[in-house]
RODO-2510 file (C-alpha; in nm, 4 decimals, decimal comma):
residues 411
     n   res          X          Y          Z
     1     m     4,7660     3,6791    -1,1285
     2     t     4,7952     3,6814    -1,5219
     3     t     4,7570     4,0038    -1,7152
     4     s     4,4215     3,9172    -1,8334
     5     a     4,2814     3,8501    -1,4610
     6     v     4,4166     4,1573    -1,3383
     7     l     4,2063     4,3287    -1,6141
     8     s     3,9340     4,1629    -1,5724
     9     d     3,9238     4,1483    -1,2112
    10     s     3,9873     4,5429    -1,2149
    11     a     3,7301     4,5988    -1,4605
    12     h     3,4821     4,3995    -1,2667
    13     v     3,5851     4,6344    -0,9503
    14     e     3,5141     4,9367    -1,1371
    15     a     3,1933     4,8540    -1,2512
    16     d     3,0805     4,7978    -0,8822
    17     a     3,2703     5,0388    -0,7525
    18     p     2,9913     5,3096    -0,5499
    19     a     2,9458     5,6071    -0,6409
    20     r     3,0626     5,9301    -0,4339
    21     r     2,7554     5,9485    -0,1910
    22     d     2,7395     5,5823    -0,1183
    23     r     3,1389     5,5608    -0,1123
    24     l     3,0815     5,8326     0,1734
    25     r     2,8638     5,6021     0,3848
    26     l     3,0295     5,3098     0,3266
    27     i     3,3738     5,4685     0,4157
    28     l     3,1682     5,5862     0,7121
    29     v     3,0756     5,2607     0,8188
    30     l     3,3547     5,0704     0,7965
    31     g     3,5392     5,3537     0,9632
    32     a     3,3190     5,2891     1,2925
    33     l     3,3566     4,8781     1,2226
    34     v     3,7005     4,9099     1,2007
    35     a     3,7917     5,1319     1,4879
    36     l     3,6554     4,8465     1,7136
    37     g     3,9989     4,7204     1,6853
    38     p     4,1964     5,0376     1,7998
    39     l     3,9452     5,0770     2,0674
    40     t     4,0512     4,7344     2,2133
    41     i     4,4016     4,7766     2,2133
    42     d     4,4098     5,1630     2,3314
    43     m     4,0983     5,2124     2,5580
    44     y     4,3051     5,0697     2,8468
    45     l     4,6585     5,2278     2,7967
    46     p     4,6027     5,4722     3,0846
    47     a     4,4856     5,1905     3,3504
    48     f     4,8080     5,0179     3,2702
    49     p     4,9459     5,1254     3,6207
    50     a     4,6127     5,0698     3,7763
    51     i     4,6092     4,7002     3,6400
    52     t     4,9943     4,6203     3,7358
    53     a     4,8897     4,7567     4,1073
    54     d     4,5351     4,5894     4,1644
    55     l     4,6277     4,2445     3,9840
    56     l     4,9691     4,2218     4,2323
    57     t     5,1854     4,1824     3,8577
    58     s     5,4785     4,3566     3,6829
    59     s     5,4387     4,5817     3,3942
    60     a     5,5713     4,3480     3,1550
    61     m     5,3410     4,1074     3,2201
    62     v     5,0514     4,3995     3,1761
    63     q     5,2235     4,4573     2,8399
    64     l     5,1613     4,0558     2,7645
    65     t     4,8226     4,1235     2,7508
    66     l     4,8576     4,3494     2,5314
    67     t     5,0382     4,1208     2,2870
    68     g     4,7525     3,8769     2,3815
    69     t     4,5053     4,1174     2,1988
    70     l     4,7698     4,1547     1,8956
    71     i     4,8021     3,7412     1,8626
    72     g     4,4262     3,7367     1,9022
    73     l     4,4003     3,9883     1,6325
    74     g     4,6716     3,8452     1,3773
    75     v     4,5493     3,4543     1,4093
    76     g     4,1642     3,6041     1,4044
    77     q     4,2471     3,7566     1,0589
    78     l     4,3883     3,4329     0,8999
    79     i     4,0891     3,2139     1,0443
    80     i     3,8237     3,4564     0,9351
    81     g     3,9435     3,5895     0,6290
    82     p     3,8928     3,2712     0,4245
    83     l     3,5818     3,2087     0,5742
    84     s     3,4470     3,5966     0,4494
    85     d     3,5838     3,4636     0,1316
    86     a     3,3459     3,1367     0,1353
    87     l     3,0729     3,2759     0,3475
    88     g     3,0566     3,6054     0,2414
    89     r     3,1347     3,9604     0,4279
    90     r     2,8629     3,9789     0,6435
    91     v     2,8494     3,6375     0,8548
    92     p     3,1988     3,6551     1,0118
    93     l     3,1426     4,0270     1,0785
    94     i     2,8426     3,9703     1,2921
    95     a     3,0020     3,6362     1,4384
    96     g     3,3906     3,8167     1,5622
    97     t     3,1534     4,1012     1,6773
    98     i     2,9566     3,8789     1,8748
    99     v     3,2914     3,7062     2,0299
   100     h     3,4625     4,0384     2,1296
   101     i     3,1514     4,1468     2,3215
   102     a     3,1113     3,7768     2,5149
   103     a     3,5339     3,8465     2,5539
   104     s     3,4868     4,2150     2,7128
   105     l     3,1793     4,1030     2,9625
   106     l     3,4653     3,8590     3,0955
   107     c     3,7299     4,0868     3,0957
   108     i     3,5405     4,2572     3,3240
   109     i     3,5634     3,9858     3,6016
   110     a     3,9085     3,8336     3,5168
   111     p     4,0580     3,7519     3,8579
   112     n     4,4026     3,7615     3,7735
   113     i     4,6711     3,8770     3,4922
   114     a     4,6657     3,5111     3,3785
   115     v     4,2708     3,5251     3,2837
   116     l     4,2724     3,8619     3,1803
   117     g     4,5742     3,7908     2,8953
   118     a     4,3719     3,5131     2,7282
   119     l     4,0424     3,6946     2,7469
   120     r     4,2227     3,9727     2,5763
   121     t     4,3417     3,7654     2,3134
   122     l     4,0077     3,6248     2,2165
   123     q     3,8847     3,9607     2,2437
   124     g     4,1175     4,0407     1,9744
   125     f     4,0224     3,7277     1,7484
   126     g     3,6497     3,9114     1,7940
   127     a     3,8049     4,2388     1,6708
   128     a     3,9772     4,0602     1,4000
   129     a     3,6770     4,0089     1,1796
   130     t     3,5754     4,3799     1,1811
   131     m     3,9551     4,4612     1,0310
   132     v     4,0004     4,1666     0,7998
   133     v     3,6338     4,1936     0,6315
   134     a     3,6681     4,5818     0,6052
   135     l     4,0052     4,5830     0,4151
   136     a     3,8403     4,2627     0,2134
   137     i     3,5301     4,4731     0,1392
   138     v     3,7939     4,7800     0,0263
   139     r     3,9121     4,4925    -0,2380
   140     d     3,5742     4,4040    -0,3596
   141     l     3,5060     4,7031    -0,4769
   142     f     3,8142     4,9412    -0,5524
   143     t     4,1340     4,8289    -0,6588
   144     g     4,4726     5,0580    -0,7602
   145     t     4,4890     5,3994    -0,6643
   146     a     4,1237     5,4047    -0,5776
   147     a     4,1701     5,1704    -0,3215
   148     a     4,4763     5,3570    -0,1712
   149     t     4,2516     5,6515    -0,1846
   150     v     3,9673     5,5017     0,0155
   151     l     4,1950     5,3535     0,2530
   152     s     4,3301     5,7218     0,3441
   153     r     3,9875     5,8367     0,4201
   154     l     3,9279     5,4896     0,6216
   155     m     4,2111     5,6117     0,8040
   156     l     4,0225     5,9400     0,8610
   157     v     3,7361     5,7656     1,0266
   158     m     3,9052     5,4986     1,2360
   159     g     4,2093     5,7481     1,3335
   160     a     3,9251     5,9095     1,5515
   161     a     3,9749     5,5748     1,7516
   162     p     4,3264     5,6537     1,8781
   163     i     4,2606     6,0003     1,9591
   164     f     3,9632     5,9299     2,1682
   165     a     4,0416     5,5849     2,2970
   166     p     4,2624     5,6849     2,6073
   167     a     4,0811     5,9866     2,6635
   168     l     3,7458     5,7854     2,7253
   169     g     3,9754     5,5006     2,9412
   170     s     4,0911     5,8290     3,1474
   171     a     3,7375     5,9212     3,1751
   172     v     3,6178     5,5666     3,2788
   173     l     3,9391     5,5316     3,5151
   174     v     3,8288     5,8701     3,6998
   175     a     3,4354     5,6903     3,7361
   176     g     3,5273     5,3790     3,8406
   177     s     3,8123     5,1055     3,8181
   178     w     4,0167     4,9726     3,5124
   179     r     3,7213     4,6850     3,4650
   180     w     3,4732     4,9565     3,3584
   181     v     3,6915     5,0110     3,0703
   182     f     3,5901     4,6746     2,9490
   183     a     3,2416     4,7265     3,0832
   184     a     3,2068     4,9899     2,8161
   185     l     3,4157     4,8155     2,5367
   186     a     3,1258     4,5507     2,5591
   187     v     2,8936     4,8309     2,5038
   188     l     3,0677     4,9505     2,2000
   189     g     3,0888     4,5970     2,0355
   190     f     2,7038     4,5898     2,1078
   191     l     2,6705     4,9207     1,9203
   192     l     2,8830     4,8517     1,6169
   193     l     2,6973     4,4745     1,5825
   194     i     2,3887     4,6815     1,5212
   195     l     2,5502     4,8905     1,2673
   196     a     2,6944     4,6228     1,0820
   197     i     2,3703     4,4472     1,0748
   198     v     2,1469     4,7579     0,9856
   199     a     2,3612     4,9282     0,7669
   200     l     2,6441     4,6581     0,5931
   201     k     2,5283     4,5083     0,2621
   202     e     2,6733     4,1631     0,1434
   203     t     2,9794     4,2698    -0,1044
   204     l     3,1033     3,8800    -0,2009
   205     p     2,7898     3,7487    -0,4103
   206     p     2,7811     3,3971    -0,4182
   207     e     2,9433     3,2932    -0,7495
   208     r     3,2914     3,4706    -0,6673
   209     r     3,2995     3,2696    -0,3103
   210     r     3,5669     2,9876    -0,2781
   211     p     3,5391     2,6970    -0,1386
   212     a     3,5414     2,6612     0,2527
   213     r     3,7660     2,3577     0,2856
   214     l     4,1078     2,3076     0,4255
   215     v     4,2776     2,2110     0,1055
   216     p     4,1882     2,4890    -0,1151
   217     v     4,2473     2,7786     0,1819
   218     l     4,5804     2,6033     0,2268
   219     q     4,6319     2,6094    -0,1822
   220     t     4,5315     2,9826    -0,1914
   221     y     4,7927     3,0759     0,1074
   222     k     5,0277     2,8572    -0,0390
   223     i     5,0147     3,1319    -0,3639
   224     l     5,0168     3,4162    -0,1529
   225     l     5,3381     3,3228     0,0098
   226     r     5,4775     3,2278    -0,3043
   227     d     5,4384     3,5661    -0,4284
   228     k     5,7912     3,7601    -0,3068
   229     q     5,6397     4,1194    -0,4197
   230     f     5,3022     4,0642    -0,1882
   231     l     5,5462     3,9320     0,0949
   232     v     5,7526     4,2625     0,0917
   233     l     5,4698     4,4620     0,0381
   234     a     5,3398     4,2788     0,3380
   235     f     5,6666     4,3154     0,5457
   236     v     5,6229     4,7036     0,4943
   237     a     5,2892     4,7159     0,6241
   238     a     5,3981     4,5119     0,9123
   239     a     5,6674     4,6743     0,9906
   240     g     5,4763     5,0445     0,9802
   241     m     5,2460     4,8902     1,2273
   242     s     5,5097     4,7483     1,4373
   243     a     5,6835     5,1169     1,4916
   244     l     5,2932     5,2244     1,6108
   245     f     5,2552     4,9461     1,8393
   246     s     5,5812     4,9961     1,9942
   247     y     5,4781     5,3502     2,0722
   248     i     5,1331     5,2394     2,2200
   249     a     5,3041     4,9309     2,3991
   250     g     5,5314     5,1487     2,5522
   251     a     5,3903     5,4907     2,5631
   252     s     5,1823     5,4760     2,9001
   253     f     5,4722     5,3941     3,1161
   254     v     5,7081     5,6472     2,8812
   255     l     5,5170     5,9535     2,9346
   256     q     5,3705     5,8804     3,2878
   257     e     5,6516     5,6746     3,4754
   258     g     5,9438     5,8311     3,3193
   259     y     5,8312     6,1724     3,2329
   260     g     5,5520     6,2366     3,4810
   261     l     5,2260     6,2952     3,2852
   262     s     4,9022     6,2263     3,4561
   263     e     4,5978     6,0161     3,2923
   264     q     4,4719     6,3151     3,1113
   265     q     4,7849     6,4511     3,0100
   266     f     4,9019     6,1317     2,9150
   267     a     4,5707     6,1146     2,6709
   268     l     4,6199     6,4354     2,5200
   269     v     4,9798     6,4026     2,4037
   270     f     4,8369     6,0612     2,2312
   271     a     4,6031     6,2375     2,0766
   272     v     4,8236     6,4665     1,8779
   273     g     5,0168     6,1312     1,7703
   274     a     4,7067     6,0354     1,6476
   275     v     4,6616     6,3775     1,4775
   276     s     4,9794     6,3566     1,3140
   277     l     4,9154     5,9997     1,1862
   278     i     4,5426     6,0582     1,0730
   279     g     4,6580     6,3931     0,9445
   280     a     4,9365     6,2162     0,7557
   281     s     4,7539     5,9754     0,6020
   282     q     4,5028     6,2669     0,4621
   283     i     4,7807     6,4458     0,2753
   284     n     4,8494     6,1277     0,0829
   285     v     4,5310     6,1598    -0,1108
   286     p     4,6441     6,4569    -0,2649
   287     l     4,9381     6,3013    -0,3091
   288     l     4,8515     5,9912    -0,4953
   289     g     4,7274     6,2488    -0,8278
   290     r     5,1009     6,3080    -0,8527
   291     f     5,3006     6,0223    -0,7435
   292     a     5,2595     5,6210    -0,7463
   293     p     5,2049     5,4721    -0,4050
   294     r     5,5130     5,2922    -0,4014
   295     q     5,6831     5,6017    -0,4346
   296     i     5,5046     5,6925    -0,1008
   297     v     5,5502     5,4112     0,1081
   298     l     5,9358     5,4533    -0,0011
   299     a     5,9615     5,8472     0,1584
   300     g     5,7446     5,7635     0,4090
   301     l     5,9872     5,4584     0,5234
   302     a     6,2692     5,7023     0,4465
   303     g     6,1601     5,9954     0,6801
   304     a     6,0620     5,7482     0,9400
   305     s     6,4134     5,6207     0,9800
   306     l     6,5718     5,9674     0,9613
   307     s     6,2919     6,0606     1,2671
   308     g     6,3758     5,7357     1,4110
   309     a     6,7382     5,8127     1,4261
   310     v     6,7023     6,1499     1,5437
   311     m     6,4901     6,0486     1,8849
   312     l     6,6977     5,7487     1,9576
   313     t     7,0210     5,9815     1,9806
   314     l     6,8540     6,2612     2,1761
   315     a     6,6847     5,9529     2,3582
   316     v     7,0688     5,8098     2,4475
   317     t     7,1821     6,1982     2,5078
   318     q     6,8979     6,2668     2,7221
   319     t     6,8799     6,5710     2,5801
   320     g     6,5685     6,7595     2,5185
   321     g     6,4005     6,6121     2,7796
   322     l     5,9993     6,5300     2,7096
   323     l     6,0036     6,7715     2,3844
   324     g     6,3205     6,6159     2,2798
   325     f     6,0960     6,2901     2,3231
   326     i     5,7540     6,4052     2,1183
   327     v     5,9221     6,6142     1,8328
   328     p     6,0968     6,3372     1,6437
   329     l     5,7816     6,0378     1,7469
   330     l     5,5243     6,3045     1,6021
   331     f     5,7647     6,3218     1,2625
   332     v     5,8308     5,9005     1,3136
   333     l     5,3876     5,8581     1,3401
   334     a     5,3757     6,1143     1,0384
   335     a     5,5975     5,8751     0,8118
   336     v     5,4190     5,6074     0,9181
   337     g     5,0641     5,7515     0,8145
   338     f     5,2132     5,7567     0,4556
   339     v     5,2749     5,4057     0,4800
   340     l     5,0157     5,2507     0,6042
   341     p     4,7547     5,3188     0,3566
   342     n     4,9423     5,2451     0,0864
   343     a     5,1423     4,9433     0,1204
   344     p     4,8260     4,7419     0,1807
   345     a     4,6713     4,8554    -0,1238
   346     l     4,9540     4,7797    -0,2955
   347     a     4,9553     4,4530    -0,1610
   348     l     4,5925     4,3440    -0,1942
   349     s     4,5495     4,5053    -0,5460
   350     r     4,7866     4,1776    -0,6433
   351     h     4,5036     3,9211    -0,5359
   352     g     4,1741     4,0453    -0,5784
   353     e     4,0351     3,6907    -0,6751
   354     a     4,1186     3,5932    -0,2946
   355     a     4,0817     3,9572    -0,1411
   356     g     3,9922     3,7923     0,2479
   357     t     4,2695     3,5685     0,2179
   358     a     4,5321     3,8045     0,1183
   359     a     4,3730     4,0800     0,3758
   360     a     4,3844     3,8182     0,6252
   361     l     4,7680     3,7371     0,5550
   362     l     4,8389     4,1024     0,5292
   363     g     4,6506     4,1802     0,8723
   364     a     4,7775     3,8619     1,0263
   365     a     5,1471     4,0121     0,9292
   366     q     5,0647     4,3309     1,0792
   367     f     4,9447     4,2059     1,3859
   368     g     5,1635     3,9482     1,4310
   369     l     5,4728     4,1358     1,4020
   370     g     5,3143     4,3994     1,6668
   371     a     5,2658     4,0745     1,9023
   372     l     5,6354     4,0565     1,8468
   373     v     5,7272     4,3907     1,8792
   374     a     5,5212     4,5117     2,2010
   375     p     5,6415     4,3727     2,4628
   376     v     6,0445     4,4535     2,3666
   377     v     6,0192     4,7705     2,4643
   378     g     5,9336     4,6054     2,8337
   379     v     6,2089     4,4129     2,7785
   380     l     6,4528     4,6914     2,6945
   381     g     6,3373     4,9158     2,9699
   382     n     6,0079     5,0811     2,9095
   383     d     6,1990     5,4114     2,8666
   384     a     6,2542     5,6451     2,5360
   385     r     6,5737     5,4851     2,4389
   386     a     6,3677     5,1307     2,4296
   387     m     6,0847     5,2913     2,2699
   388     a     6,3003     5,4674     2,0124
   389     i     6,5100     5,1518     1,9552
   390     t     6,2012     4,9747     1,8199
   391     m     6,0376     5,2331     1,6336
   392     t     6,3161     5,3080     1,4441
   393     s     6,4455     4,8865     1,3288
   394     g     6,1512     4,8114     1,1795
   395     s     6,1303     5,1262     0,9836
   396     v     6,4930     5,0746     0,8509
   397     l     6,4391     4,6871     0,7879
   398     a     6,1161     4,7829     0,5874
   399     l     6,3254     5,0214     0,3845
   400     i     6,5960     4,8207     0,2617
   401     a     6,3231     4,5381     0,1473
   402     l     6,1375     4,7484    -0,0458
   403     s     6,4600     4,9415    -0,1946
   404     a     6,5783     4,6151    -0,2421
   405     v     6,2555     4,4689    -0,4446
   406     m     6,2196     4,8164    -0,6481
   407     a     6,5761     4,7770    -0,7664
   408     r     6,5237     4,4457    -0,9292
   409     s     6,1123     4,5360    -1,0518
   410     r     5,8547     4,7689    -1,0310
   411     v     5,6162     4,6761    -0,7353
***
């Protein structure tokens, strides 16, 4: 983008930025909608052992259903993002939520692990609409530090999903089988569909929309892929998300089978981890008044790498038991909480003219890398050591990449 284009786009965003009360309402609505993705990912985690036994399959195969969900979330964003730039934000959001509801209902009657995996991919595709459209709406209305602040507040709202999702899943499992979890997701999807229809206004006027033709869409992706700083920031955001998905993929097996926690105890520990992540994202807001987003991201990656190294050392030496695993894990999740709001805000600030497509590529990178990383935990053994390796590797690589770019230019 040229300097004049950036200034023009920033002025437009500032003029249209909502007032404080409207901003709070927007954050609550977007937070509720974005929560569909984490709920879809996390609610069935306590049911992993039950699904393994009921469908006569292996733990690695059950984890692949999570990979399918993440693939659906990634691919869905690549398709839905450009559509939201062409059709506006509301239509793709509503259509995607309907797809999610239909897939959830079909998951209830899945006869085997292969069908369940395919339906989970479709479920993720539908949930992708809420995530990519929410990011695009934030970029429609905010830029720079303001966007990072809104995303931090948005994480507070959507962060309730990882806290409550395993607990909700555990409560459902007490009342019925793992199939009931997908019935609950269908009901939640329906409620969020009503919320989207009633409470969310269109933020992309017709004059700012882009052609829905394939060639312009591919040209936009080409521009994004040529922006090295955007790619590095997208990788940083993806690495932070991959650390989170490594934890999500392995937590049920590590904590329940490795450390012997019950489904309810697992949900409690999982909630503590989510609180650590969310708490850091909220501390991020006042920090933005003193430090640039790129500085916070760099510090967050350094903290995640150091804490991950401690977690790996304790896991390999089998020191400290459950406490030796959880304490450094909480520090890793807190560090990730500083990365996740700021890296996407920095990346999106570079391409406000194609916010939906940029958000799509960003989201695809996050969930695509997550889809690759999630089964690695299972392949490496589904233990504390495997989780520590996968969580730490992404943070270290992102730290190296961002440091190299910052050494050459001002991100």
